[in-house]
N, C-alpha and C positions, 0 to 999 in steps of 0.2 A: 504493501499498498503507500501511494505516495506521501510522504511526510510534510511538503508545502504546502500551505495555507496563503491565500492572499487574505489581508487585511480585511476583519467583514463589519457589518452594520449592527448582525446580529448571530447569537451562538445560543445555543439549542443543547446540554449534555445528557451524561447518565439518562440515556434513550434506548427505550427500543425501537427499530425504525422496521413498519413493515413500507417496503417502499412498492412493494405491488410491482417488482420490475418480474418476467417469468423468466430467470433464471434461478431459485426456486420459493418451495413455499415461504406466499403473500411477499416473495423477494426480501425475507427478513434477513435484518441486521442487529443482534442486541449487542447491549453496551457501547451500547455509540454514539457520534457525533452530526449535528445537523447546521452546515453554516453558511449564514445569509449577506450576499452585496446586494443593494439597489434590491430590483422587486427579482432578483433569481436564485436558486439556490448555489451558491458559491464553493463547495467541498462537505460532501458525504462518507463517513466513515466510524470506524473502531475508538473508543476513545484511548485503549491503548497506541493506536498511532496517529493522533490528535497531536501537534505541534504547542508545544507547552507556549508558547510565547500567545497563542492562540486565546485564553482565558483571559491574560492581561490585553491586551490590542484590540480585542471584542468590543465593540459600545456600549450590548450589551448583553449578557449571560444569563441563560434561563436554564438553573439545573428541575428537569422531570422527575429530578427522583424513579426512575423507573419506568416511567408511562410510556405507554405507546406513541406513536405519530404513524399517519396515512397522511396521502394525498389528501388532497381540499376534496370534498365528495361534490360529484358531476350528478346536475338528475338532465337526463340529456333527453325525453320526452313530456313537454309540459304543454297544457293550454290555459294556462296561469293568471289571464285577460281575457275574464269573459263580466258581463253583467247577470242579474238578479242569481237561481238557484235554482235545482230539479227536485226538490225532497218529496213534491206529490207524487212525480214520476219513481222514485222510489220506492212508496208506498204504494202506487201499480202496480209494481215492480211481484214487489211481496203478496201482492192479492192473485197475482201469474199472469200479469203482461208480460208478454216479449219483448224487450226491443227492440225488432220487425214492427208487428203492431201500435210501440205506442211511436213508431216514428210515422207510421200508414195517420193514426190519429191527429198528425200536426207537431205531436209533441217532439221528444227528442232535440238530439238538432237544433231545430228552427225554431225553438222557442226561445232555447238562447239567442239565436238568432236576433229574436223580437229584445228581448231583456237586453244585446247590447248594443242596438243602433240602437235604443230609447235614452242611452246612460253618453253623461257630457264624457268629453276625456278626465276631467277631474275626481267626477264620481266614480268612473271605470280606475283609473290610477290608483284614489285609495280605500276600495274592495279589491283591490288585485293586491296593494302593498299588505295588507293584513295578510294573503296567503303564502306571499313569500317569507316576509316575516318569519312563518311559521319552519318553513322551507331550513332559511338558512342558520335557524338552530339548533342545526345537527350536522353543522360542519360541510354545510355545502356552499362553495364556493364561483360554480358555473352550474349557468342554466338555461336552457333552451325552453326558448318561448313562442309558442303556433298563434297566427292567427285565427279565421275561420268561423268566428260564428256573427262575421258581417256579411260575406257574400255578394256585399258592393263593394264601388271601389271608396267612398269615402270610409266604411266604416274598417272596412280591412285597415287602410291606413292608420284610421284615428288606433285601434288596436299593436297597429307595431311599434308606434310613435310611445302609445304609454310602455312597450314594451321597454324599448329603449331609455325613456326616460327612468324607468324602475331600474335599468344599469346605471345608471349618472346619479340616482337620489341613493342608492343602498352598495354596499361594499360585496360585489359581486359581478361577473362576468355574464351580460348575458346576450346567447345567439337567437336570435330570431329567423323565425321561420313562417313562410309563409305555404298558408293554406285554403285557398282561394277551392280546392277542389276536394272539399269537406261536404256536401250537401247543395242538396239544388234547392237557390232560394226561390221563395213564390213567387214573385214577379219571373220567373224560368219555368214556371210550372207545363210540361209536359216537352218542355226544347232542352232536356239535359246538353244537345249537341253545340247550341248554339250559346248554353251561358260557357259550356270551355271554350267555345270560339272567343267571346266577352274576357273568357280569362286573362287567355292567350295574346291575345289581341290589344288589349282593353288597361286589365289591372296590369300585366308582369312587368310593361316596357313603362312602365310611369312608378311601379316600386324600386325598379330597378336604377331609374335615372335619379333615383334621391336616396338612392344604399338603403332602405329603408327592411329588405331583408338579407341575409347569408344562403338563404338556402328553400326549396320551395318542396313544401308536402301533398300527399293527394291520398282518399279515402277508395284505395279499389277493395270492392265490395257491389253484394248483388244490391242493396238498397245507396249505392251510393255510384259509384264511376267504372266501368270497364276498364277492360286492358286498352283497347284502342282511344278510349278518352285520355286516358291515360296520360299515355305516350308522346301523342300529341300535349297533354301539361309538360313532360319533359323536357320536347323536344325543345319547346318556349325556352323555358326554364336555362338548357345550356346554353341556347345561343344569346341568353345576357348573364351570361358567366356565374348563373344559379349553380352552387349543387342541388340534389336532388335525395330525396327520401320518400320515405312508402307505409303507412297503413297496410297493412298484405294479411292474407290470409288467417284474416279474426275470426268469423263468421264463414269460410265457406274456401275449398281452394280453387282462385281467381285466375292463378300463373300467377299472381302478382309479385313474388319473391321473385321468378325468373325473370322479369320483366326490370326489378328494379335494378337486378348483375348485370342484368341486359347493357345498361345505363352508366352504371361505374356509380350504381347507391351511396352514400354513405350507410343508412339505415336502411331494414326491415321491421318495421314490426309491429306487435302485437305475435303473428305464427303458429297461431294452435292449430289451424289446418296447413300447414307447412310439410308438403308431399318428400319425398327421396331426390323428382327432380330438380325441384327450386332450393335445394339444401345444397343439393352439387353446384344448382348455378350460384347460392351465393358464395361458397366454398370460393370456387373459381374466379368472386370479381373482389374479394377481400369486403364487404359489403358486410356490415355488426347485424345482429338480429338483440334485436331489444325486445327485453323480455316487457310486458306488464300483470304484472300480477295483482292490482290493483282494479283493475277494470276486468279479470279473472275471477276476483272475489263479491263484489258486488253485482255480477253480471250473474255471480252463480254456475258457471259453464263447469260444463262436466272435462270437455274434453281440453287437458294438459300442450301447452307445446311438445314436441317429441325432442325430448331436453338427449335422449340415447340419441339419435341420429346427427347432430348439431355437431355431439362431443366424438360420431364418426368421423363426421369431418369436419370440422377443430375450426368452426366458426366462432366468431368470437361472440359471446353473446354480457351484453350490458343489463342492465336495471333500471327501474326509471318509476317515478309517481303516478306521470298518465294524467296529473292532478287538471281536471276537468269538473263540472258541474255537473255530469249523468250519469258518466260512470264510473267516476273512480274521484271523489270529491276526495280527496288525499292529500296532504301534509305533510310528513312524514316518511320520507326517503330510508330510516334506520328499519322503520317497520315493510318497506317493499324488502329490503334486504333479509328480511325477516320471513319473508310470505315465498320470495324465491327462493329457500329451504324448503320452507311447511311445504309449499303446497308444488309447486315444480321442482322439487329432488335435488337443486341446486348444491353444492359444498357450501361451507362458509368460506371458503376460499373462493371457488367463482364467482359466487355471488359478492364480493368486497373487491375483486376485478369489476364486476359490471355494474359497480358504482364509480370508479375509477379509470382504470388502466381500457376495458374496451369502454367504457362512455365516453371517453376524450373521444378514444375513435373514431365511433358515432356522430359526435360532431366537428371530423376531419382536421381535431384538436390534439393529435396526442404527442407531435413534436414538440406542444408547448407546457400540457400540464399530465395531468394522468399517474403520472409515476415520481418519484423523489430521486430526482437525479439532477447531476449537476450541470447546471444551465439551463433549467427547463424555468419556468415561472414556480418562485416563491409561494405557494398553496399552501395549504396544509394544516390538520388539527392534531390540535395533543390529546387522546382518550385518555379519562382514570380506567384503564382496565389494564389486565392481568397477562388476556395473551390478544389476537384479533379477532376469532373465534364469537368474542362475547358480544361481540357488534352486528353478529344475528343470531344470539341468544335470544337475548333480552327482550323483552316488547315495552315501550313507556318510560321506558328507565334513561335520560338521554345523558350517556359519561362523559361527552361535550364537554373541555373544562379551559380551551383553546384554541384560537380561527385564528390562522395568519393569512392573510391574500396581497399576493404581491409583496411581499416581503413586510409589509402592518400588520402588527399584534389587534386583531379589530375586539378581542376578548381575552381574558380571562378568568379564569374563575377562582 
């Protein structure tokens, strides 16, 4: 181990690091230290290899006394910005109504569209900020926020502006995603192709010109949009230099995973009905599978994503809250880590990789975040735990004791 260390702004000592690099379980390094210079990680190694002068030269020294440090958590699939709520539909599902039946009665996504269109930007920011605060409390330092509850140009832009403002007002990196092909708005009733034309020719150019989104998503499903329509959206997105993602194979196998792979999508999400053909395509393209146990739980689904199939093809599996008003009103990423283990049978290490290393890849940010490595962003969390598996084991006991983002200590207990 190289003993030389540059003068640093802050140093964390007597730590155990779950660096989440893939070379060993959890990328674990015990009795270790981590140095930060500016916004980046400057040094990682054992206490034995830490140059003695580092302690005296560091501007701040944090002795964490055997606590574990992980990368900052990443919530890579959320619909966090929306108006209203859908508690009534939750009640309807408990009375036997299906997701498709609720959508057919004008509920589901359309009810959130009406509430989101009616909310002004300030009200939308306030509602969304409360949800974001809950997520950040558990050590999340990066979050993706999708639009998709406007379905017109004005409201979609409003949602994406609110997402951007959340990233400016709160210590979190926000990745904004345009999800115009989420549902058919009432003004395009019976004309889904006309709506896709509108998305591709009017909305996407405007969002790209104002730099309001970094990626484009779509819902490829029987109750949403066909693979042909989704492909049109993907082509338009790539024309404007935007990466693509896809809600795929949630309720049926529509071939969405293969389509996502064909276009080099960052991720394909849900995937309960993923086929072997789709899995092979994802593996070949490097597309991340994003697992969303919150939606599985709230919809009381019985078909789990084919985890063993994904393992066999070595598909990176991310885990996220899918925070949304209808099918996953969830504000706890740690709960999703637990559910990924208990409901989908991921190992604790797989689940933690799913909210760090693989979640970073699902956002195209794996070069900057997701592992504790020299040169990456100094985004990390100090946990009052005795082993990393505790993050998947306990529910509603938040062991987060310190959060650091871009080298700045945000909170210490």
